[in-house]
C-alpha positions as CSV (number, residue, x, y, z in Angstrom):
1,M,-231.3,82.2,57.0
2,L,-231.9,79.3,54.7
3,I,-230.3,76.0,55.4
4,P,-230.3,73.3,52.7
5,V,-230.7,69.7,53.8
6,F,-229.1,67.0,51.6
7,T,-230.2,63.4,51.9
8,V,-227.3,60.9,51.8
9,R,-226.9,57.2,51.5
10,D,-224.0,56.8,54.0
11,M,-223.5,59.4,56.7
12,A,-219.9,58.5,57.5
13,E,-219.0,58.7,53.8
14,A,-220.8,62.0,53.4
15,V,-219.3,63.6,56.6
16,A,-215.8,62.4,55.4
17,F,-216.4,64.1,52.0
18,Y,-217.7,67.4,53.4
19,T,-215.1,67.7,56.1
20,G,-212.1,66.2,54.3
21,V,-212.6,67.7,50.8
22,V,-214.8,70.8,50.9
23,D,-213.9,72.5,54.2
24,F,-217.0,72.0,56.3
25,Q,-216.9,71.2,60.0
26,V,-219.3,69.1,62.0
27,G,-221.5,71.4,64.1
28,F,-223.8,68.8,65.7
29,G,-225.2,65.4,65.3
30,M,-222.3,63.0,65.3
31,E,-223.3,61.3,68.6
32,G,-223.8,57.5,68.5
33,D,-222.7,54.9,66.1
34,T,-225.0,55.8,63.2
35,P,-226.1,59.4,63.3
36,F,-229.1,60.1,61.1
37,Y,-228.8,63.9,61.0
38,V,-225.7,66.0,61.0
39,G,-225.3,69.8,60.8
40,L,-222.2,71.1,59.1
41,T,-220.7,74.6,59.0
42,R,-218.3,76.4,56.7
43,G,-217.7,79.9,57.9
44,P,-221.1,81.5,58.0
45,D,-222.7,78.8,55.8
46,E,-224.6,75.8,57.2
47,L,-225.5,72.6,55.5
48,H,-227.5,69.7,57.1
49,L,-227.3,66.0,56.1
50,A,-230.1,63.6,56.6
51,L,-229.5,59.8,56.3
52,H,-231.6,58.2,53.5
53,F,-234.3,55.9,54.7
54,G,-236.5,53.6,52.6
55,E,-237.9,55.0,49.4
56,T,-237.2,58.7,50.2
57,P,-235.3,60.2,47.2
58,R,-231.7,61.0,47.8
59,G,-228.9,62.7,45.9
60,R,-231.0,65.3,44.0
61,C,-230.3,68.5,45.9
62,S,-228.0,71.3,45.1
63,A,-226.8,74.5,46.8
64,V,-224.6,77.5,45.8
65,V,-221.6,78.3,48.0
66,V,-220.3,81.8,47.2
67,C,-216.5,82.1,47.4
68,E,-213.7,84.5,46.7
69,D,-211.4,82.4,44.5
70,V,-213.0,79.4,42.9
71,D,-209.8,78.3,41.1
72,A,-207.8,78.2,44.4
73,L,-210.6,76.4,46.1
74,F,-210.9,73.8,43.4
75,A,-207.1,73.3,43.5
76,A,-207.3,72.7,47.2
77,F,-210.1,70.1,46.7
78,L,-207.9,68.3,44.1
79,A,-205.0,68.4,46.6
80,R,-207.2,66.6,49.2
81,G,-207.9,63.8,46.8
82,F,-211.0,65.0,45.0
83,V,-211.2,63.5,41.5
84,A,-213.1,65.6,39.0
85,P,-215.5,63.4,36.9
86,N,-215.2,63.1,33.2
87,R,-218.5,64.5,32.2
88,P,-218.4,65.9,28.7
89,E,-222.1,66.9,29.0
90,S,-221.2,69.1,32.0
91,P,-217.7,70.7,31.7
92,V,-218.4,72.8,34.8
93,H,-218.1,69.5,36.8
94,Q,-214.5,69.1,35.5
95,G,-213.1,72.5,36.5
96,P,-214.0,76.2,37.0
97,L,-215.6,77.9,34.1
98,D,-216.8,81.4,33.3
99,Q,-220.5,81.4,32.9
100,T,-222.5,83.6,30.5
101,W,-224.4,85.1,33.5
102,G,-221.1,86.7,34.9
103,T,-220.0,84.2,37.5
104,R,-217.1,81.7,37.6
105,E,-218.3,78.3,38.9
106,V,-217.3,74.7,39.5
107,Y,-219.8,71.9,40.5
108,I,-218.8,69.3,43.0
109,D,-221.0,66.2,43.5
110,D,-220.9,64.4,46.9
111,P,-220.9,60.6,47.0
112,S,-224.7,60.5,47.2
113,G,-225.2,62.7,44.1
114,N,-226.0,66.1,45.7
115,T,-224.3,69.1,44.0
116,L,-222.5,72.0,45.5
117,C,-222.0,74.9,43.1
118,F,-218.9,76.9,44.2
119,Q,-219.5,80.3,42.7
120,Q,-217.2,83.4,42.4
121,R,-219.2,86.5,41.6
């Protein structure tokens, strides 16, 4: 098993995004007023969040989440308040697209700039 760890600038903001928009649940780490490390789960998938400290880079990670119906999932994200960015240089951030390598994908950036690629194979 491989578990990605995303660095985030604000743990409460990141946990709210991942649990409120993209279907993750808190698995561990929410003890105390300011948790610095949180484990999230989404079905069999696991993602960890580490609070950004000092000069450590943040917001430059990405992970692929394989799903059955990327269009329905994206519609659910929009219904929960997600606003797709206007990024003409990256239309796959604006909505699901068929890729030349045979997948259908949409990219969702978290508030710290990390990217989840939801991919339908």
